[in-house]
C-alpha positions in Angstrom: 0.0 0.0 0.0 1.3 3.5 -0.9 2.1 5.5 2.3 3.7 8.7 3.3 5.4 8.4 6.7 6.3 11.5 8.6 5.0 10.1 11.9 6.2 7.0 13.7 3.8 4.3 12.6 3.2 3.4 16.2 1.4 6.8 16.4 -1.0 6.0 13.7 -2.7 2.8 14.5 -3.7 3.7 17.9 -5.9 6.5 16.7 -8.6 3.9 16.2 -8.7 2.8 19.8 -10.0 5.2 22.4 -10.8 8.4 24.0 -11.0 9.7 27.5 -10.7 6.6 29.6 -14.4 6.3 28.9 -16.0 3.7 26.7 -15.9 4.5 23.0 -17.5 2.1 20.5 -16.6 1.7 16.9 -19.2 0.0 14.6 -18.7 -3.5 13.3 -16.7 -3.6 10.1 -19.1 -3.7 7.1 -18.5 -5.3 3.7 -18.0 -3.0 0.8 -20.3 -3.0 -2.1 -19.3 -5.7 -4.6 -17.2 -7.6 -2.0 -18.5 -10.9 -0.6 -16.9 -13.0 2.0 -16.0 -16.6 1.2 -18.7 -18.8 2.9 -17.7 -21.3 5.5 -19.9 -24.4 5.9 -21.6 -24.8 9.2 -19.4 -26.6 11.7 -16.3 -26.1 9.4 -13.6 -23.5 9.3 -10.4 -22.7 7.5 -7.3 -24.9 8.1 -3.7 -24.9 7.1 -2.5 -22.8 4.2 -5.0 -20.0 3.3 -4.6 -16.9 1.1 -6.5 -14.0 2.6 -7.9 -11.5 0.1 -7.9 -7.9 1.5 -9.7 -4.7 0.3 -10.2 -1.2 1.7 -13.4 0.7 2.3 -13.8 4.1 0.6 -12.4 6.9 2.8 -14.3 10.0 3.8 -12.7 12.1 1.1 -13.9 9.6 -1.6 -10.6 8.0 -2.1 -9.7 4.3 -1.7 -6.2 3.3 -0.6 -4.1 1.2 -2.9 -2.1 -1.7 -1.5 1.6 -1.8 -2.1 3.4 -5.1 -2.8 5.2 -4.9 0.5 2.3 -4.1 2.8 2.2 -6.0 6.1 -0.8 -6.9 8.4 -1.2 -8.6 11.7 -3.7 -11.4 11.8 -5.2 -13.3 14.8 -6.9 -16.6 13.9 -8.3 -17.4 17.3 -5.2 -19.1 18.7 -2.1 -17.1 17.6 -1.0 -13.9 16.0 1.1 -13.8 12.9 2.5 -11.1 10.6 1.6 -11.4 6.9 3.1 -9.7 3.8 1.2 -8.9 0.6 2.2 -11.3 -2.1 0.3 -9.5 -4.9 1.3 -6.6 -7.0 0.3 -3.1 -6.0 -3.5 -2.6 -6.5 -6.9 -2.5 -5.0 -6.8 -6.1 -3.7 -4.0 -7.6 -1.6 -3.2 -11.2 -1.0 -1.8 -12.4 2.3 -0.7 -16.1 2.5 -1.0 -17.6 6.0 -1.1 -20.8 7.9 -4.0 -21.0 10.3 -5.1 -23.3 13.0 -7.4 -26.1 11.9 -11.0 -25.2 11.9 -10.4 -21.4 12.4 -13.7 -19.5 12.0 -12.9 -16.1 13.4 -10.2 -13.7 12.2 -9.1 -10.3 13.3 -6.6 -8.2 11.3 -4.9 -4.8 11.7 -2.9 -2.8 9.1 -0.2 -1.7 9.3 1.5 -4.1 11.6 3.4 -2.1 14.2 6.1 -2.6 16.8 5.0 -2.5 20.4 1.5 -3.7 19.6 0.3 -6.9 21.3 -2.8 -9.0 20.9 -4.0 -11.3 23.7 -7.2 -13.1 22.7 -9.3 -10.3 21.2 -7.7 -7.6 23.2 -5.2 -5.3 21.6 -2.7 -3.1 23.6 -0.6 -0.4 22.1 0.6 3.2 22.6 -0.3 6.4 20.8 2.6 8.7 21.9 1.6 12.0 23.5 4.5 13.7 21.6 4.1 13.5 17.9 5.7 15.0 14.8 3.6 17.1 12.5 2.8 15.5 9.1 0.5 13.3 7.1 -0.7 10.1 8.9 -1.2 6.9 6.8 -4.5 5.2 6.9 -5.0 2.7 9.7 -7.7 0.1 9.6 -9.1 -3.1 11.1 -11.0 -6.1 9.7 -13.1 -8.8 11.3 -14.1 -11.9 9.3 -15.2 -15.5 9.5 -13.6 -16.4 6.2 -10.7 -15.5 3.9 -12.1 -12.1 2.8 -10.8 -9.2 4.8 -12.5 -5.8 4.4 -10.5 -3.0 6.1 -12.2 0.1 7.5 -10.3 3.1 8.7 -10.4 3.8 12.5 -7.9 6.7 12.9 -9.1 10.3 13.4 -7.0 13.2 12.3 -7.0 16.8 13.5 -5.8 19.5 11.1 -4.7 23.0 12.2 -2.7 26.0 10.9 -0.9 28.7 12.8 -1.6 32.4 12.1 2.0 33.7 12.7 5.6 32.8 11.9 8.1 30.9 14.1 5.9 28.4 15.9 7.7 25.2 16.9 5.3 23.4 19.2 1.6 23.0 19.7 0.1 21.5 22.9 -3.5 20.3 22.4 -5.5 19.5 25.5 -9.0 18.0 26.0 -11.2 16.8 28.9 -11.3 13.4 27.1 -8.5 10.8 26.9 -7.2 10.9 23.3 -3.8 9.3 23.4 -1.2 7.4 25.6 -1.7 3.8 26.7 -4.6 2.3 24.8 -6.5 -1.0 25.2 -9.0 -2.1 22.6 -11.3 -5.0 23.5 -12.9 -6.7 20.5 -14.5 -9.6 22.3 -18.0 -8.2 22.2 -20.3 -7.2 19.4 -18.7 -3.7 19.4 -15.1 -2.8 20.1 -14.6 -1.1 23.5 -11.6 1.3 23.7 -9.9 3.1 26.5 -6.9 5.5 26.6 -4.9 7.2 29.3 -3.8 10.7 28.2 -5.8 13.9 27.4 -2.9 15.9 25.9 -0.9 15.7 22.6 2.2 17.7 21.9 2.9 18.3 18.2 6.5 19.2 17.4 7.7 20.8 14.1 8.5 24.0 12.3 5.1 25.5 11.4 4.9 27.9 8.5 2.2 30.6 8.8 -1.0 29.5 7.1 0.1 26.0 6.2 -2.0 23.0 7.3 -0.6 20.3 9.6 -2.3 17.3 11.3 -1.9 15.0 14.2 -3.6 11.8 15.3 -6.1 11.3 18.1 -8.6 8.6 19.1 -12.1 9.0 17.6 -14.2 10.7 20.3 -16.8 13.4 21.0 -14.6 16.2 22.2 -16.4 18.5 24.6 -14.0 21.4 24.0 -10.3 22.0 23.8 -7.4 24.3 24.6 -4.2 24.8 22.6 -1.0 26.5 23.4 1.3 27.5 20.6 5.0 28.0 21.4 7.7 30.0 19.7 10.8 28.5 21.4 10.0 28.4 25.1 7.5 31.2 25.0 3.7 30.7 24.6 2.5 33.1 21.9 -1.1 31.9 21.5 -3.7 30.5 23.8 -6.7 29.1 22.1 -10.1 28.0 23.5 -12.1 25.9 21.1 -15.6 24.5 20.9 -16.8 21.0 20.9 -16.4 18.7 17.9 -16.6 15.1 17.0 -13.4 13.3 15.9 -14.6 10.6 13.5 -12.6 7.7 12.2 -11.4 8.2 8.7 -12.3 11.9 8.8 -10.1 15.0 9.1 -11.4 17.6 11.5 -10.1 21.1 10.6 -9.8 23.5 13.6 -9.9 27.3 13.3 -6.5 28.8 12.7 -4.5 29.3 15.8 -4.2 33.1 16.0 -1.8 34.9 18.3 -2.8 35.9 21.8 -5.2 38.9 22.2 -4.5 39.9 25.7 -5.3 43.6 26.6 -6.3 46.3 24.2 -7.5 49.9 24.2 -9.8 51.5 21.7 -8.1 54.0 19.4 -10.9 54.7 17.0 -14.5 53.9 16.1 -14.6 54.2 12.3 -18.1 54.0 11.0 -19.2 53.5 7.4 -22.8 54.6 6.9 -25.3 56.5 4.9 -27.9 56.1 2.2 -27.0 55.4 -1.4 -23.4 54.0 -1.6 -23.8 53.7 -5.4 -24.4 57.5 -5.6 -21.4 58.5 -3.5 -23.7 59.4 -0.6 -22.0 57.3 2.2 -19.3 58.5 4.5 -16.7 57.2 7.0 -16.5 58.9 10.3 -14.4 58.3 13.4 -17.1 58.5 16.0 -14.6 59.4 18.7 -14.1 62.6 16.7 -17.8 63.3 16.7 -18.5 63.7 20.5 -21.1 66.4 19.9 -23.3 63.9 18.1 -24.0 62.0 21.3 -25.7 62.6 24.6 -22.9 63.0 27.2 -25.2 63.0 30.3 -23.4 61.7 33.3 -20.2 61.2 31.3 -21.6 58.4 29.1 -21.0 60.0 25.7 -18.8 58.4 23.0 -15.6 59.7 24.7 -16.2 57.4 27.7 -14.6 54.6 25.6 -11.2 56.3 25.5 -10.0 54.9 28.8 -11.6 51.5 28.5 -9.6 48.3 28.4 -10.6 45.1 26.6 -9.1 41.9 28.1 -9.4 38.6 26.3 -8.2 35.7 28.5 -7.0 32.4 27.2 -9.9 30.6 29.0 -12.4 32.5 26.7 -13.3 35.2 29.3 -13.8 38.7 27.9 -13.8 41.7 30.2 -14.5 45.3 29.1 -13.2 47.5 31.9 -14.9 51.0 32.0 -11.6 52.8 32.9 -10.9 55.3 35.6 -14.1 57.3 34.8 -16.2 54.2 35.5 -18.3 55.0 32.4 -19.3 53.2 29.2 -20.8 54.7 26.1 -24.6 54.4 26.4 -25.3 54.7 22.6 -27.6 57.8 22.8 -27.6 60.2 19.8 -28.1 63.7 21.0 -31.5 65.4 20.3 -29.6 68.6 19.6 -28.2 66.9 16.4 -31.6 65.4 15.4 -33.0 67.5 12.5 -36.3 65.6 12.4 -37.8 66.1 15.9 -35.0 67.3 18.2 -35.3 64.2 20.4 -32.6 61.9 21.7 -32.3 58.6 20.0 -31.3 55.3 21.7 -28.9 53.6 19.2 -28.2 50.6 21.3 -29.7 48.2 18.7 -26.9 49.4 16.3 -23.9 49.8 18.5 -24.2 47.5 21.5 -21.9 45.0 19.8 -19.8 43.4 22.5 -20.2 42.7 26.3 -20.4 45.9 28.3 -18.5 44.2 31.1 -17.9 40.5 31.2 -18.7 37.8 28.6 -17.1 35.2 26.5 -15.1 35.2 23.3 -14.0 32.5 20.9 -12.4 32.2 17.5 -14.8 30.8 15.0 -12.4 30.8 12.1 -9.0 32.3 11.2 -10.6 35.8 11.1 -14.0 35.6 12.8 -14.4 36.2 16.5 -17.6 35.6 18.4 -18.6 37.5 21.6 -21.2 36.1 24.0 -23.0 38.4 26.4 -24.3 37.3 29.8 -27.9 36.9 28.4 -26.6 34.5 25.7 -26.7 37.0 22.8 -23.9 36.3 20.4 -22.3 38.8 18.0 -19.5 38.3 15.6 -16.8 40.4 14.2 -14.1 40.1 11.5 -10.5 40.7 12.7 -8.7 42.9 10.2 -5.0 43.6 10.2 -3.8 47.2 9.5 -4.4 48.2 5.9 -6.8 49.9 3.5 -10.2 48.3 2.8 -12.8 49.2 0.1 -16.4 49.5 1.0 -18.6 47.3 -1.2 -20.9 48.8 -3.7 -19.5 52.4 -3.4 -19.1 54.5 -6.5 -16.5 56.0 -6.7 -14.8 53.5 -4.3 -14.8 54.6 -0.7 -12.1 53.1 1.5 -11.2 53.0 5.2 -7.6 53.0 6.4 -6.8 51.1 9.6 -3.6 51.9 11.4 -4.2 49.1 14.0 -5.9 45.8 14.1 -9.7 46.2 14.0 -12.9 44.4 14.9 -15.3 44.9 12.0 -19.0 44.5 12.9 -21.7 44.5 10.3 -24.6 46.7 11.5 -28.1 45.6 10.7 -31.5 47.2 11.0 -30.7 50.7 9.5 -33.1 52.4 7.1 -32.3 54.6 4.1 -33.1 58.3 4.6 -32.8 60.1 1.4 -33.5 63.4 3.1 -30.4 63.2 5.2 -27.9 61.4 2.8 -25.0 63.8 3.6 -25.2 64.7 7.2 -24.1 63.1 10.5 -27.7 62.1 11.4 -28.2 60.0 8.2 -24.8 58.3 8.6 -24.9 57.6 12.3 -28.5 57.4 13.4 -30.4 56.2 10.2 -28.2 54.0 8.1 -25.0 52.8 9.8 -23.5 49.9 7.8 -20.2 48.7 9.4 -18.2 49.7 12.5 -14.5 49.3 12.6 -13.3 49.2 16.2 -9.6 49.9 16.0 -7.8 48.4 19.0 -4.2 48.8 20.1 -2.4 46.0 21.9 -0.9 46.9 25.2 2.8 46.0 25.7 3.7 42.5 26.8 3.4 42.2 30.6 0.9 45.1 30.8 -1.5 44.9 33.7 -4.7 46.9 33.9 -4.4 49.5 36.7 -6.7 48.7 39.6 -8.3 52.2 39.3 -9.3 51.3 35.8 -10.9 47.9 36.7 -14.4 49.4 36.8 -17.6 48.3 35.3 -20.6 50.2 33.9 -23.1 47.7 32.5 -26.2 48.2 34.6 -27.3 51.6 33.2 -30.4 51.9 31.1 -31.2 54.9 29.1 -34.6 56.4 29.8 -35.5 59.0 27.2 -36.9 62.2 28.8 -40.7 62.5 28.5 -41.7 65.7 26.8 -45.2 67.2 27.3 -46.8 70.4 26.1 -47.7 71.8 29.5 -47.2 75.2 31.0 -45.4 74.4 34.2 -46.0 77.9 35.6 -49.7 77.0 35.7 -49.2 74.0 37.9 -49.6 75.8 41.3 -53.2 76.6 42.2 -56.6 74.9 42.4 -57.7 72.2 40.0 -61.0 70.3 39.8 -62.1 67.0 38.2 -62.7 67.7 34.6 -66.3 67.8 33.5 -67.9 67.3 36.9 -70.9 65.0 36.6 -71.5 65.8 33.0 -70.0 64.3 29.9 -67.2 64.4 28.8 -66.1 63.0 32.2 -62.8 63.4 33.9 -62.4 60.0 35.6 -61.5 56.9 33.5 -60.5 53.3 34.0 -58.6 51.4 31.3 -59.9 47.9 32.1 -60.6 44.4 30.8 -58.9 41.1 30.6 -57.3 39.8 27.4 -55.7 41.9 24.7 -58.5 44.4 24.1 -59.1 46.6 27.2 -61.1 49.8 26.9 -61.3 53.2 28.6 -64.6 53.5 30.5 -65.7 56.2 32.9 -67.1 54.9 36.2 -69.2 58.1 36.3 -70.8 57.1 33.0 -71.6 53.7 34.6 -73.0 55.3 37.8 -75.7 52.5 38.3 -72.9 50.0 39.0 -71.7 51.9 42.1 -73.2 53.1 45.3 -74.7 56.6 44.8 -71.5 58.0 46.2 -69.8 57.8 42.8 -71.2 61.3 42.2 -69.2 62.6 45.2 -65.9 62.1 43.4 -66.7 64.1 40.3 -66.7 67.5 42.1 -63.5 67.0 44.1 -60.7 69.4 43.9 -56.9 69.3 44.0 -54.8 72.2 45.3 -51.1 72.2 44.3 -48.4 74.2 45.8 -44.8 74.2 44.4 -42.1 74.7 47.0 -39.1 74.1 44.7 -38.2 73.5 41.1 -34.5 72.6 40.6 -33.2 70.9 37.5 -35.4 67.9 36.7 -37.1 67.8 40.1 -40.3 69.5 41.3 -41.3 69.4 45.0 -44.5 70.7 46.6 -47.7 69.7 48.3 -51.1 68.4 47.2 -54.4 68.8 48.9 -57.2 66.4 47.6 -60.4 67.9 49.0 -64.0 66.7 48.9 -65.5 69.5 46.8 -68.8 71.3 47.4 -70.6 68.3 48.7 -67.9 67.7 51.3 -67.9 64.0 50.7 -65.7 61.4 49.0 -66.5 58.3 47.0 -66.8 55.1 49.0 -65.4 52.9 46.1 -68.0 50.1 46.6 -69.3 47.9 43.8 -73.1 48.0 44.2 -74.1 44.4 43.4 -71.7 42.8 45.9 -70.9 45.8 48.2 -67.2 44.9 47.5 -64.8 47.7 48.6 -62.5 48.5 45.7 -60.6 51.2 47.4 -57.4 49.1 46.8 -57.8 50.3 43.2 -59.4 53.7 43.3 -58.4 55.3 46.5 -55.1 56.6 45.1 -54.8 60.3 45.9 -54.1 61.0 49.6 -56.9 63.0 51.2 -55.8 66.2 52.8 -52.4 68.0 52.5 -49.3 65.9 51.6 -45.9 66.5 50.1 -45.1 65.3 46.6 -42.0 64.9 44.3 -42.0 64.8 40.5 -39.2 63.9 38.1 -39.5 66.1 35.0 -37.6 63.7 32.9 -39.7 60.6 33.5 -42.8 62.7 34.6 -43.4 60.3 37.5 -45.0 61.9 40.5 -44.6 60.3 44.0 -47.4 61.3 46.4 -47.3 61.6 50.1 -49.0 58.2 50.7 -46.3 56.5 48.6 -48.5 56.0 45.6 -47.0 56.8 42.2 -48.6 58.2 39.1 -47.7 59.2 35.6 -48.2 62.9 34.8 -50.0 63.3 31.4 -50.0 66.5 29.5 -52.5 67.8 26.9 -52.9 65.7 23.8 -53.1 62.0 23.0 -51.5 59.7 25.5 -50.7 56.0 24.7 -51.2 53.0 27.0 -50.9 49.3 26.8 -52.1 47.5 23.6 -52.0 50.9 21.8 -55.0 52.3 23.7 -55.1 56.1 23.9 -56.7 58.7 26.0 -56.8 62.4 25.1 -56.3 65.1 27.7 -57.9 68.4 26.7 -55.9 71.5 26.2 -55.1 73.4 29.4 -55.6 70.2 31.5 -53.4 67.5 33.0 -54.1 64.0 34.2 -52.6 61.6 36.8 -52.5 58.0 35.6 -52.2 55.3 38.3 -51.0 51.9 37.1 -53.2 49.3 38.9 -52.1 46.0 37.4 -50.6 44.3 34.4 -52.7 42.7 31.7 -54.2 39.2 32.4 -55.5 36.5 30.1 -59.2 36.8 29.1 -61.6 35.7 31.8 -65.2 34.3 31.5 -66.4 37.9 32.1 -64.5 39.3 29.1 -65.9 42.6 27.8 -68.3 42.9 30.8 -68.3 45.8 33.2 -67.3 43.6 36.1 -64.3 42.6 34.1 -63.2 46.1 33.4 -63.8 47.6 36.9 -63.3 44.6 39.3 -61.4 41.8 37.6 -58.8 43.6 35.5 -58.6 47.4 36.0 -55.3 48.3 34.5 -55.0 52.1 34.8 -57.0 54.7 36.8 -56.8 58.1 35.3 -58.1 61.4 36.7 -58.2 64.5 34.4 -58.0 67.9 36.1 -58.9 71.4 34.8 -57.8 74.7 36.3 -60.4 76.2 38.6 -61.4 79.7 37.4 
């Protein structure tokens, strides 16, 4: 059989035998199409001089090994082991003359025959060295038969790799499973049972950058691996790889072993974006040079990235330290640069591309790196060396020049905006296309300063709520809008299921005790004691109106007290605090309400309520939506079973 030997043959055969010290089974050898075994009559066997005919199965790559005239196999006939040499010329079929014990009916054969291999009964013992030499491994196979036809199937698994830098001389490959070392293969059962002793293979050689090399391991399901690549005595690359199955006769190609990516800092954030690349309407901006485009509230503008450090550990851990300022970029485009409505825009869906603090990283290929966030979200980037790169589809060609290695992220979800093809807004906020995060490697031995080992991943941007309301009119006396006449000023958004509705309890007065009328003439006096920045403080006084009485909140048919839902405003004089950014007001009894200004206000399931001009409303959230009940669409469902929001509209008392 033609072979290329760059490994000791003793390395090759044992690749069929085991993994992990755990049980690994190899299927029974099957006959190839067109090959039939010489029959043996019942009760008889082979005796004396026999010529065994041997063929090979087709390999995974579609080839079929050719026997050489000098090929040697080991054969066990049930009583002894003998070494046999091919007596035929090179070709697809080999002939192995042997003398077997009288009446032999079971034969087990291995090719090639190796030194150091022993067979006792149907148990084979051999060694797959844990130190190997890089190269091409010859096919290794076994055959089981009850006659003179031997059909050999490959059992060795090969792993192929390449190194992404020059000068590598050693690769140490480690797994949880046993893949080499002392190997025992027991063929006495219906399926072979294999065990091994070592979970590490060292491959020696002189590895050229980008060239493919291979080494032998036992067929096994590998749950994950690590690899260390040496240049001389120094480790220059640590690799963490994902699970794979090493299959007999199949070459498993690993992602290229790239050099270590220890600690980096961001030096630029070059963005390609805009509408109409074919019309020369796209641009490339370094976002770090556009700080005015972003909301810098609390120091979380784009420049917060300048003192960050990215650490990529060899165990696959990724850490994004927020630096001495303890701040990350929070991806908010400034409303001052928004030509359409002047509002801030949360761009997290575009630019939140790698973990804000801790996550995982892994090489998927020679250039592709994957980041996994704590919630399991995975993003991928292409690692680009310094150079100039053309943007696809641009006319004339638009290029980006990278002075450092960069992580290139494709950005999805942007929309063309032909009105803003040339400005920052169109490039950054409407149609970003690709972000090139240039990173500079810190010197060997660099350790992130303790003061920079900060995190800032818990923030959540809450856009300010803007209402068309004259805040100078807030102090004074207000009454429930409409009184007892329509349109009413008290509403409940209620109902189970996905179709609640706004209904006024005043408009359904027969469902309540007669005291419902007492609520509609109530008044609210507001005094403002301070208004500083985004906070307003003052007092409220919810008083009973001209009738001097309050609603008793009772459902008429059952006399059930529903004050837990509708007794929201504290009666009498109490302090309050309101946040002008979120428009949430906290009352003196601890209850919270959303301040609604004039106009259309939206609620759950797209339901809306209009507050008249010159008025305001307080919306109290009562409960979250629930599945539809048997009383779906009935009044009891809206007011008792599933009241979602309680809204009181106020008008200024003249």
